[in-house]
Kinemage of the C-alpha trace (Angstrom):
@kinemage 1
@onewidth
@group {chain A} dominant
@subgroup {mainchain}
@vectorlist {calphas} color= white
{ca met a 1} P 5.848 79.025 -3.298
{ca asn a 2} L 2.635 79.547 -1.485
{ca gln a 3} L -0.654 78.243 -2.895
{ca thr a 4} L -4.216 78.313 -2.045
{ca arg a 5} L -6.378 75.542 -1.935
{ca asn a 6} L -10.271 75.543 -1.245
{ca val a 7} L -11.176 72.639 0.824
{ca phe a 8} L -13.978 70.999 2.918
{ca ile a 9} L -12.831 69.206 6.019
{ca ser a 10} L -15.160 66.288 6.913
{ca his a 11} L -14.487 65.496 10.505
{ca his a 12} L -15.899 64.604 13.919
{ca his a 13} L -16.843 67.690 15.775
{ca lys a 14} L -14.882 66.299 18.954
{ca asp a 15} L -11.804 66.545 16.482
{ca asp a 16} L -12.115 70.354 15.964
{ca lys a 17} L -8.614 71.042 17.261
{ca his a 18} L -7.161 68.623 14.525
{ca val a 19} L -8.731 70.648 11.905
{ca asp a 20} L -6.787 73.733 13.399
{ca ser a 21} L -3.798 71.550 13.512
{ca leu a 22} L -4.234 70.583 10.011
{ca thr a 23} L -4.682 74.075 8.563
{ca asp a 24} L -1.985 75.119 10.403
{ca leu a 25} L 0.598 72.234 9.310
{ca leu a 26} L -0.180 72.837 5.761
{ca ala a 27} L 0.056 76.838 5.970
{ca asn a 28} L 3.436 76.333 7.574
{ca asn a 29} L 4.581 74.332 4.484
{ca gly a 30} L 3.470 76.532 1.707
{ca cys a 31} L -0.223 75.680 1.276
{ca asn a 32} L -2.912 77.910 2.655
{ca ile a 33} L -6.201 76.370 3.224
{ca arg a 34} L -9.612 77.942 2.962
{ca asn a 35} L -11.824 75.635 4.612
{ca ser a 36} L -15.474 75.562 4.022
{ca ser a 37} L -16.458 72.795 6.606
{ca ile a 38} L -19.251 73.367 9.140
{ca arg a 39} L -18.263 74.013 12.780
{ca ala a 40} L -21.307 74.236 14.908
{ca lys a 41} L -21.474 76.892 17.855
{ca pro a 42} L -22.529 75.144 21.123
{ca ala a 43} L -26.172 76.284 20.912
{ca asn a 44} L -26.290 75.226 17.220
{ca gln a 45} L -24.481 71.680 18.195
{ca glu a 46} L -27.466 71.501 20.685
{ca arg a 47} L -30.102 71.583 18.321
{ca leu a 48} L -28.244 69.400 16.087
{ca asp a 49} L -27.876 66.481 18.882
{ca lys a 50} L -31.471 67.196 19.842
{ca gly a 51} L -32.536 66.380 16.245
{ca leu a 52} L -34.082 69.932 15.898
{ca val a 53} L -32.720 70.481 12.722
{ca glu a 54} L -34.188 68.094 9.501
{ca asp a 55} L -31.853 66.038 7.678
{ca ser a 56} L -32.780 67.964 4.220
{ca thr a 57} L -31.556 71.323 5.933
{ca ile a 58} L -28.084 69.601 6.826
{ca arg a 59} L -27.830 67.905 3.432
{ca arg a 60} L -28.690 71.381 1.522
{ca leu a 61} L -26.001 73.138 3.675
{ca leu a 62} L -23.575 70.574 3.186
{ca arg a 63} L -23.699 70.225 -0.492
{ca met a 64} L -23.769 74.294 -0.455
{ca lys a 65} L -20.409 74.236 1.731
{ca met a 66} L -19.159 71.719 -0.587
{ca ser a 67} L -19.770 73.010 -3.993
{ca trp a 68} L -17.109 75.750 -3.164
{ca ala a 69} L -14.203 73.204 -2.316
{ca gly a 70} L -11.717 71.471 -5.017
{ca thr a 71} L -10.926 68.756 -2.487
{ca val a 72} L -12.965 67.133 0.397
{ca ile a 73} L -10.365 66.074 3.125
{ca val a 74} L -11.714 63.480 5.334
{ca leu a 75} L -9.869 63.828 8.906
{ca ile a 76} L -9.989 60.177 9.853
{ca gly a 77} L -9.687 59.717 13.701
{ca lys a 78} L -10.880 56.726 15.907
{ca glu a 79} L -14.641 57.313 15.769
{ca thr a 80} L -14.816 58.980 12.240
{ca his a 81} L -16.318 55.765 10.656
{ca glu a 82} L -19.274 55.892 13.085
{ca arg a 83} L -20.261 59.812 12.311
{ca lys a 84} L -23.792 59.927 10.560
{ca trp a 85} L -22.779 62.408 7.858
{ca val a 86} L -19.116 61.275 6.583
{ca asn a 87} L -20.310 58.397 4.173
{ca trp a 88} L -23.019 60.939 2.878
{ca glu a 89} L -20.553 63.589 2.479
{ca ile a 90} L -17.996 61.660 0.798
{ca thr a 91} L -20.693 60.254 -1.616
{ca glu a 92} L -21.979 63.822 -2.229
{ca ala a 93} L -18.280 64.732 -2.909
{ca val a 94} L -18.169 62.375 -5.621
{ca lys a 95} L -21.317 63.484 -7.224
{ca gln a 96} L -19.912 66.905 -7.353
{ca gly a 97} L -16.374 65.654 -9.060
{ca lys a 98} L -14.306 66.376 -5.820
{ca asn a 99} L -10.908 65.018 -5.119
{ca ile a 100} L -11.507 62.965 -2.109
{ca val a 101} L -8.359 62.642 0.392
{ca gly a 102} L -8.426 60.697 3.808
{ca val a 103} L -5.766 62.066 6.167
{ca tyr a 104} L -5.173 60.146 9.418
{ca glu a 105} L -5.079 62.207 12.609
{ca gln a 106} L -1.866 63.195 14.165
{ca gly a 107} L -0.496 60.914 16.766
{ca leu a 108} L -2.731 57.646 16.091
{ca lys a 109} L -1.026 54.771 17.562
{ca asp a 110} L -3.022 52.207 15.699
{ca lys a 111} L -4.913 52.231 12.199
{ca pro a 112} L -8.463 52.997 12.693
{ca asp a 113} L -11.368 51.947 11.040
{ca ile a 114} L -11.737 53.685 7.528
{ca pro a 115} L -15.445 55.107 6.617
{ca glu a 116} L -16.666 52.634 4.298
{ca ala a 117} L -17.511 55.281 1.279
{ca leu a 118} L -13.796 56.696 1.745
{ca ser a 119} L -12.650 52.927 1.258
{ca ala a 120} L -14.379 52.700 -1.873
{ca leu a 121} L -14.433 56.147 -3.336
{ca gly a 122} L -11.301 58.003 -2.004
{ca thr a 123} L -8.763 59.247 -4.272
{ca ser a 124} L -5.953 59.148 -1.805
{ca ile a 125} L -5.492 58.422 2.150
{ca val a 126} L -2.379 59.612 3.553
{ca glu a 127} L -0.718 60.116 6.890
{ca trp a 128} L -0.231 63.125 8.652
{ca asn a 129} L 2.576 64.483 6.779
{ca pro a 130} L 2.452 67.949 4.731
{ca lys a 131} L 4.302 66.376 1.612
{ca ser a 132} L 1.809 63.659 1.516
{ca ile a 133} L -1.233 65.685 2.241
{ca ile a 134} L -0.479 68.383 -0.483
{ca asp a 135} L 0.331 66.197 -2.941
{ca ala a 136} L -2.821 64.210 -2.574
{ca ile a 137} L -4.635 67.464 -2.619
{ca asn a 138} L -2.741 68.549 -5.785
{ca gly a 139} L -4.288 65.150 -7.375
{ca ile a 140} L -1.123 62.857 -6.599
{ca thr a 141} L -2.792 59.452 -5.627
{ca ser a 142} L -1.421 57.553 -2.632
{ca phe a 143} L -2.733 55.135 -0.121
{ca gln a 144} L -0.746 54.752 3.230
{ca asn a 145} L -1.207 53.476 6.387
{ca pro a 146} L -1.052 56.175 9.725
{ca asp a 147} L 2.598 55.414 9.908
{ca gly a 148} L 3.233 56.529 6.261
{ca ser a 149} L 3.952 52.844 5.160
{ca pro a 150} L 2.165 51.920 1.736
{ca ser a 151} L -1.301 50.577 1.943
{ca pro a 152} L -2.580 48.264 -0.886
{ca arg a 153} L -5.854 49.646 -2.329
{ca lys a 154} L -8.429 47.088 -1.660
{ca asp a 155} L -11.577 48.308 -3.892
{ca gly a 156} L -12.336 50.025 -6.978
{ca ala a 157} L -10.980 53.339 -7.905
{ca his a 158} L -12.299 56.731 -7.681
{ca val a 159} L -10.377 58.852 -10.388
{ca arg a 160} L -10.775 62.443 -10.615
{ca cys a 161} L -10.271 63.805 -14.097
{ca ala a 162} L -8.468 67.128 -13.945
């Protein structure tokens, strides 16, 4: 049975191809994703890189895009923890009562650093596996390493009330 979920995918823009792969992976397994995340066109990315867009404008846009989603997925790559907006997006997701799911990018050999806010506030962190991801989106909490082995939770819990 197909299901449709509204999500916001927090990611490093260098990892846009992984966003497409994630969407395809879930669709091929009966979970259609409507993604409201931001994908800057080259001209807009250049304006962002040059600091020509005020942070308050970016925060307003992110809040608006995120408010529509039931789940915020954080796509975890090697550089995700270094990105300027990822921790802010996770904290904002908590304020909006969102389910927060970390998903390791496909093909990671080593466990990358997890964004600080995701470690503290995430509801799940799962491997690149459609069942694990869909379960997490549906609110089944799980903490895994990139290979799918269990990972102990080290912090306080963010629990989303259904």
